DONUVEX-628140 format. One record per residue: x negated, z negated, y of N, C-alpha, C, O in turn; residue in three letters. Coordinates in steps of 0.1 Angstrom, whole numbers, plus 5000, padded with zeros to 4 digits. Example, Ala and Ser with C-alpha at 12.3 -4.5 7.8 and 13.67 -1.06 7.14 Angstrom:
DONUVEX-628140
486849224943487749224955486849224967485849154967ala 487249294978486349294989487149215000486649205011ser 
END
This chain:
DONUVEX-628140
155353877184154053897179153053807185153053777197met 152253757177151253657182150253747192149953857190arg 149953687202149253757213147753797207147153727199asp 147353907211146053967206144753897210143853887203gln 144753847223143553767226143353647218142153607216pro 144553577213144353447204143953507192143253427185ala 144253627186143653667173142253697175141453667165leu 141753757186140353787188139653647187138653637180val 140153547195139553407195139353357181138253307177arg 140353357173140453307159139453387151138653317144ala 139253517152138253587144136953557150136053547142val 136653547162135453507168134853367163133753347160gly 135953287162135553147157135053157143134153087139arg 135653247135135353257121133853297120133053237112ile 133453407126132053457124131153377133129953367130tyr 131653317143130653237151130253097145129453027151gly 130853067134130552937127130052967115129952867107thr 129853077110129353107096128353027090128452987078leu 127252987098126152917095126252767096125252697091leu 127352717101127752567102127752517089127752597079asp 127752377088127652307077129052317068128952337056glu 130052297075131552307068132352377077133152317084asn 132252527079132852597089134252617085135052657094pro 134752597072136052637068137252537075138352587078glu 136852417078137752337085138052377099139152357104gln 137052427105137252497119138152627119139052657127gly 137752707109138552837107140152807103141052867108trp 140352707095141652667092142452607104143552657107leu 141752517111142452467123142652577135143652567142asp 141752677135142152797144143352877140144252907149gly 143552897126144552957121145952887123146952947126val 145752747121146952657122147452657136148652657138arg 146552657146146952647160147652787164148552797172glu 146852887159147453017163148753047157149453127163trp 149053007146150353037141151452927142152552947138met 150952817149151952707151152452647139153652647137gly 151552597131151752537118151452387117150952327126ala 152052327105151652187103150352187096149452107100glu 150152257087148952247079148352397075149052497073his 147052397073146552537066145552487056144852387058ala 145552557045144852527032144152647027144652757028cys 143052627021142452707012142452666998142152546995leu 142752746988142852716973141952816966141552926970asn 141652766955140952836944141952846932142452736928glu 142252956927143152976916142553026904142153146904val 142352946894141653006882142352936870143652936870gly 141752866861142352786850143452696856144452676850pro 143152646867144052546873143952586889143052656893ala 144852536898144852556912144352416918144652296915val 143552446928142852306934142752336948142552456952arg 142752246957142452246971140952276973140052216968trp 140652386982139252396985138952316999138052237001trp 139952357009139752287021141052277027141852377027ser 141352167034142752157041142452097054141552027056cys 143452137064143352077078144652007079145752057074ile 144551887088145651817092146351747081147551737082arg 145651697071146251627060145851487061144651457061phe 146751397061146251247060145951217045146151307037ser 145451097042145151067029146251067020146151107009ile 147351017025148751027018148951167015149151207003val 149051247026149551387023148551467013148951547005glu 147351437014146351507004146651456990146451536981arg 146951326987147351296974148751356970148851396958ala 149551376978150851446974150451596972151051666963leu 149551636979149251776979148451816966148651926960gly 147551716961146951726948148051736936147851806927asp 149051676938150151676927150751806929150951876919arg 151151846941151851956943151252096938151952186934phe 149952116939149152236936149252256922149152366918val 149452146913149452166900150852206894151052236882gln 151852206904153252236899153252396895152652466903asp 153952426885153952596882154652676891154352796892pro 155552606900156152696909155052746919155052856923val 154152656922153152696932152052796927151652886934tyr 151752766915150752846909151352996906150753096907ser 152652996903153353126900153353206914152853326914leu 153753146925153853216937152453266941152353376946ala 151353196939149953236942149753376933149353476938leu 149953356922149553456913150453576914150053686910glu 151653566918152553696920152453736933153053846935gln 151753676943151753736956150753846956149653846950ala 151253946964150354086964149054066970149053986980pro 147954116966146654086971146654146985147154256988leu 146054066995145654097008146954137017146954217026met 147954077012149354117019149953977020150553917011gln 149953927033150653777035152053797032152553907034pro 152653687026154053697021154553537025153853447028val 155953537024156553407025156653337013156853397003arg 156553217012156853137001158453156997158853136985leu 159253187007160853197002161053316995162153336990ser 160053406996160153526987160353506972160953576965arg 159653386969159653346954160553236952161153236941phe 160753146962161653026960162453016972161952956981val 163553056974164453036987164452916991164852826984pro 164152887005164052767012165152677008164852557006thr 166452707008167652627006167552576992167752466989asp 167152676983166852626969165952526967166152426959ala 164752536973163652446973164052326978163552226972leu 164852306988165052176994165852086983165751966983arg 166652166974167552076964166752026953167251956944arg 165452056953164752016940164051876943163851826954thr 163751826930163151686933161751696938161251606944asp 161051806935159551836939159751836955158951766961met 160651896961160751906975160851746981160151696990tyr 161751676976162051556980160951446978160751356986gln 160151466968159151386963157851416969156951326972glu 157651556971156251586974156151666987155451636996leu 157051776987156851877000157251797012156451787021ile 158451747012159051697025158151597032157851597044arg 157651497023156751397029155451467035154751427045pro 155151577030153951647036154251737048153351807053met 155451737052156051817064155951967059155652047067asn 156151997046156052137043157352197037158452137040gly 157352297031158552367027158752507030159452577023gly 158052537042158052677047156552727048155652657055val 156252837041154752867040154653027040155553107037ala 153453057046152953197045151753187035150853107036ala 151753287025150753287015149953397016150653507019ile 148653407014147753517013146753507002146153397001cys 146553596994145753576983144753696982145053806986thr 143553686978142553796974141653746962141553626959trp 141153846957140453836944138853776947138153806956lys 138553686938137353626939136653576926137053476919his 135553666922135053636909136153656897136853766896asp 136353556889137453576879138653536882139553546874ala 138853466895140153416899140453466912139953576916gly 141353386920141753406933141453316943141353196939leu 141253356955141253266967142653276974143153386974asn 143253166979144553166986144453096999143752997001ala 145053157008145253087023146753047022147653127020leu 147052917025148452897026148652817039148052717042thr 149652867047149852817061151252757060152252817056ile 151252617063152652547061153252507074152652467083cys 154652507073155552447084156452357076156552347064arg 157152277084158152187080159452247078159952317087ser 160152237067161452297064162552227071163652287073ala 162152097074163252027083163452067097164452057103glu 162252107103162352137118161852267122162052297134ser 161252357113160852477118161452607109161952597098asp 161352707116162052837110160852887100159652847102asp 161352967091160553057083159653147092160053177103asp 158553197086157753277094158353407096158953457087phe 158353467107159053587112158153717106157053707102ser 158853837107158253957102156953987112155954037107asp 157153947124155953977133154853887130153653927129asp 155053757127154053657122153353707110152153707109glu 154053747100153353807088152553907091151353907086ile 153154007098152254127102150954087110149954147109ala 151053977119149953937126148853887117147653887121ala 149253827105148253777097147353867090146153837087leu 147853987089147054087080145654117084144754117076arg 145354137099144054167104143254037102142054047098pro 143753937104143053807103142653777089141553717086leu 143553817079143153787065141953867062141053807055leu 141753987065140554057061139453977066138653937058ser 139253947078138153877083137753737076136653697074his 138953677073138753547067138153577052137253517048leu 138853677045138153707032136753747033136053697025arg 136353827042134953867043134053747046133153717039asn 134553667056133753537057133653437045132653377042ala 134653437038134653357025133653427016132953357008met 133653547015132553617006131153587010130253557002arg 130853597024129653557028129253427026128153407023val 130153337028129753187026129453167012128553097009arg 130253237002129953206988128653276984127953216976ala 128253386989126953456988125753356993124653346987arg 126053307005125153217011124853087003123753037002met 125953026998125752926988124952946975124152876970arg 125453076970124753106957123153116959122353066952gly 122853186971121553196974120753066977119553046973leu 121552986984120852846986120452786976119352736975glu 121552776965121252716953120252766944119552686938ala 120152916943119052966937117752946942116852936935ala 117652936957116452916964115952766961114752736957leu 116952666962116652536959116052506943115152426941ser 116752586935116252566920114852636919114052596910his 114652736926113252816926112252706933111252676927ala 112552666943111652566950111252446942110152406941asn 112252386935112052286927111252316915110452236911ala 111452436910110652466898109052496901108152466893ala 108852566913107552586918106952456921105752446918leu 107652356926107052226929106652146916105652066916asp 107252176905107052116893105652176886105152126876ala 105152276891103952346887102852276892102952246904val 101752236885100752186889099652256896098752196902arg 099752396895098852486901099552516916100752506918asp 098752546925099252576938099852726938099252816932gly 100952736944101652866945101952906960102752836966val 101453016964101853066977102553196976102053286969phe 103553196981104453326983104153396995104353327006val 103753516996103453577008104353707011104853767001leu 104453727024105253857028104353977028103253967024asp 105054087033104254227033103154197043102154257040ala 103054117053101954107061101053997058100253957066arg 101253947046100253857041100453707046099753617043gly 101653687054102053557058102653467048103253527039arg 102553337049103153257038104553237041104953187051val 105353267031106853247032107253097024108253037026arg 106353067015106552947007105252897001104452976996his 105052767001103952696995104552576987105352506992ala 104252566974104752456966104052336970103152346980asn 104352216964103752086967102152086963101352036971val 101852156952100352166950099652256960098452226964ala 100352346964099652436974099252356988098252366994ala 100352296991100352207003099352107002098652077012arg 099052046990098051946988096751996988095851926991arg 096552116985095152176985094952217000093752217004leu 095852247009095652287022095452147030094552137039leu 096052047026095651907033094451867030093851787038asp 093951907017092551867014091651937022090551877024asp 091852047027090952117038089652177031088752227038gly 089552167019088152207012088452327003088952326992asp 087952447009088152567001089152657008088852777012gly 090452617010091352707017091852627029091752507030leu 092552717038093052667050094152767055094152887051arg 094952717063096052817068095652837082095352747089leu 095652967085095253017098096253127103096453227096glu 096853117113098053207117099053237105099553347103arg 099253137098100153137086099553227075100253277066asn 098353237074097653327065096753227056096153137062met 096753237043095753167035094353217036094053327031val 093453147041092053177042091153117035091452997033arg 090053147031089053077023087953037034087653107044ala 087452917029086552857039085252937042084952937054gly 084552997033083453067034083853217038084753267033arg 083053267047083353407052083353507042084253587041ile 082353487032082153597020083353587011083853687006glu 083753457008084853437000086253497007087153547000asp 086353477019087553507025087553667027088653727027asp 086453727028086453877028086953927016087754017017arg 086653877005087053916991088553876990089353956986val 088853766993090253706992091253797000092353826996leu 090953847012091953917022091954057015092954117014gln 090754127011090854247004091754246992092554326990ala 091454146984092254136971093854126975094654166967leu 094254056986095454046989096154176995097254216992val 095254237002095754377008095854496996096654586997asn 094954476987094954576976096254546967096854626960asp 096554426967097854376958098954416965099954466959thr 099054406978100154456986100554596983101654636981leu 099354686984099454826982099954846968100754936966ala 099454766957099854776944101354756943102054836937leu 101654646949103254616949104154726953105154756947gly 103554796965104254906971104355016961105355076960asp 103255036954103255156945104055116933104755206928ala 104255006928105154976918106454996921107155056914leu 107054936933108254956937108655096941109855116941arg 107755186945107955316946107955396934108255516934asp 107655336922107655396910106355486907106255566898gly 105255456916104055536914103055476903102155526898arg 103555346899102655276890101455216893100955226905gly 100755156883099555086889098155166889097155126894ala 098355296883097055376882096555426896095355446898gly 097555446906097055496919096355396927095855436937gly 096355276925095855166933094755106926094755056915thr 093555106933092155046928092254906932092654866943ala 091954826920091754676923090154646925089254726921leu 089854536932088554516935087654516923088054446914leu 086654586922085754606912084954466908084254406917gln 085154436897084254306893085054166894084654066889gly 086254186900086954056903088254056895088853956893thr 088654186889090154166885091054146894091054196905gly 091954056892092854016902092653876905093653806909asn 091453816905091153686909089853666917088953756917ala 089753566924088453546932088153396933089053316934val 086953356931086453216931086153176945085453246953leu 086753056949086653006964085852886964086252786958val 084652886970083652776969084152666977084752686988ala 083952546973084152426980082952326983081852366978arg 082952236988081852166995081252066983081952026974ser 079952046984079151936975079252006960079152126958gly 079551896952079451946938080951986931081052016919ile 081851986940083252026935083252166932082752256939arg 083852186918083852326913084852416923085852366929arg 084452546923085452616931086752646925086852656913pro 087752666935089052706933089052866927088352946931leu 090052886917090253006913091553056920092552976920leu 091753166926092853216932093253356926092453456928val 094253366920094853476913095853546923096553466930ala 095953676923096953736932097553846923096953916914val 098953846926099753936916100953996927101353926936ala 101354106926102454166934103854096928103854056917pro 104754086937106054026933107054136932107754186941ser 107154176919108154296917109554266921109854146923ala 110454356923111754336927112554256916113454186920asp 112054266903112854206892112254076889112754016879thr 111154046896110653906892110353826904109253766905ala 111253806913111053736925111153586922112053536915arg 110253506928110353356926111353296937112053196933leu 111453356947112453296957113653406959113653496967leu 114553366950115753456948116353486963116453396971his 116553606964117453656976116553666989117053707000gly 115053636988114253657000113653806998112953846989asp 114053887007113554047006112154057010111454157008pro 111653947017110253967023109153917014107953937016gln 109553857003108553816992107753936987108254036982glu 106453926988105754056983104654026974104354106964ala 103853896976102753876968102753716965103253636972val 102153706954102053556948100653516946099853586939val 100153406953098953366950099053236941099753136944leu 098253236930098253116922096953056923095953126919leu 096752936927095452856929095352766918096152686916val 094252776911093852686899092752596905091752646910arg 092952476905092052376908091352326893092052246886asp 090252356890089652336876089552176875089452136863pro 089652106885089551946884090951896882091051766880glu 091951976881093251926876093751996865093452116864arg 094451946856094952006845095952106848096752076857ala 095952226841096952336846098252316837098452236828gly 099152416842100452416836100552496824099752586822ala 101452476816101652556803101552706806102352746815cys 100552786800100552926801101753016800102053096809leu 102352986790103553066787104653036798105253126803ile 105052906800106052886809105552926823106352976831glu 104252916827103852946840103953106841104453156851gly 103553196831103653326833105353366834105653456842leu 106053306826107553326828107953316843108653396849met 107553196848108153166862107553236873108253266882met 106153256872105353296882105453456884105353516895leu 105553516871105453656873106753726866106753846865phe 107653646862108853706858108853766843109553856839gly 107853716835107753776823108853716813109353606815leu 109253786803110153736794109353646783108153666781thr 110053566777109253476766108453556758107353526757arg 108953656751108153746741106853806750105753816746arg 107153846762106053916769104953806771103753836769glu 105253696776104353576778103753536765102553516764ala 104453536754103853506740102753596737101653556733glu 103153726740102153836737100953836746099853846741leu 101153806759100053786767099053686764097853706765ala 099653566759098853456754098153466742097053416739gln 098853546733098053586720096853686723095853676716ala 097053766732095853856737094853786743093753826741leu 095253686752094253606759093353536748092153516750cys 093853496739093153406728092353496719091853456708glu 092253636722091253726715091953806703091253886696gly 093153796702093853886692093854026694093854046706asn 093754116686093954256689095654276692096354176690thr 096054386696097454416699098254406686099354356685leu 097554456675098254446662098454316656099454286649ser 097454236659097254096653098254016662098953936657ala 098254036674099253956684100654006680101553916679ala 100954116678102154146675102854076662103954026661ala 102054086652102154006639102353866641103253806635ser 101653806650101653656653103153616658103753516654arg 103553706667104853666674106153736666107253726670ile 105753796655106853866648107453986653108654006652gly 106654086659107254206664106554316658105454276653ile 106854446657106054536653105054596664105154566676thr 104054666661102954706671103554796682103154806693glu 104554876677105154976687105954886697105954916709gly 106654776693107454686703106454626712106554606724thr 105354586705104254526715103854606724103754566736ala 103654726721103154816733104054836744103754866756arg 105454826739106354836749106454716759106654726771gln 106254606753106254476760105054466768105054406779tyr 103954526763102554526772102854606784102354566795leu 103554716783103854796795104554706805104254706817lys 105554626801106254546811105254446817105354416829gly 104354376808103454276813102554346824102354286834val 102054466821101054526832101754546843101254516854phe 103054586844103754626857104054496865104054486877ala 104454386857104754266864103554186869103554106878lys 102454206862101354126865100254206874099154166878met 100654336876099854416885098454466879097454476886gly 098354476866097054536860097454666852098554696848val 096454736849096754866843095954896830095755006825asp 095354776825094654786813094554646806094754546813arg 094254646793094454526786093154426789093254306790gln 092054486792090954396796091154326808090754216810ser 091754396818092154326830093054226829092954126836ala 093954246820094954146818094254026810094553916814leu 093454046802092753936795091853856805091653736804val 091353926814090453866823091153776831090753656832gly 092353816838093153746845093753636838093553526844leu 094353636827094853526818093753416815093953296816leu 092453476812091453396810091153286820090753176818ser 091253346834091053266845092153176846091953066851ala 093353216843094553126846094653006836095252906838leu 094153036824094252936812093652816814093652726805ala 
END
């Protein structure tokens, strides 16, 4: 049996490097050393089998391996292997029989392979597989003790791979969200539950760099004039409370918005420059801009009237999570149409429009149509 301290070190190596750039290489090398193998590889098994990560492969061996993983024998072994149960390749193809094949002479032997332990687990629509290889010319097959020793390690490796996949997905979603926000010509600040900035797009950072009207103080967005800042901070706090009410299912009726301002405040600037318009809305769980960031709570949208704004419909969809029909309805109402006329304009019944309007209210943090129109008029 492989010694337990070595297993503990291998597991620690896996979790200790989860946040590294390419930790899989280190994981595989640890497994290879622990098991006394030539190579260790990770595969993805779907419509085709491909290498994900390999350790101790030269360029020549990698090229041979690329051909080998496409062979039906290898695919069949991976697909027939019991999930989460390490098995020997010889269970599917006896080593002596494998040695007599052209595939062995042409591909496997030059890779110093032929003896392997295989482990598979489900991932999305396919499988992930760990293959640990030894030379059939100079090494013995994996023993029962070695196969048994792989079982606890496999559980940790599978969990680490799932975490890595989730992290990559979140990183990609966050990258796309940031890129989309940077494309908006209005300033966008995403705040946490304490009113601290979690993200600022390019336009928002430009407004801060300009230093006229808004500034960043202790990572909070503040207005330049005391009276404007008092209104802005109260509006942010009210919106945070509104967001809590929406997430708790209490609705918007129990939270009072600032009288006379709707969900927006004008922030004065120096000289003859026109004031900035700052609109505030809660970030509902279903309409997060920064996917996967649980601290996202409030969105500040800053309109500089001296710069052209973004398309209203696209902006509402991205900033507040409205569907296209909800955004089209909101725009039609903003242009002065009655609910009946707005519904007819976008091709839905008035009853359906009322249902859409409820969703718009919830996502944009208002509780009546006049407040919605006032907010949209400010953003348009």
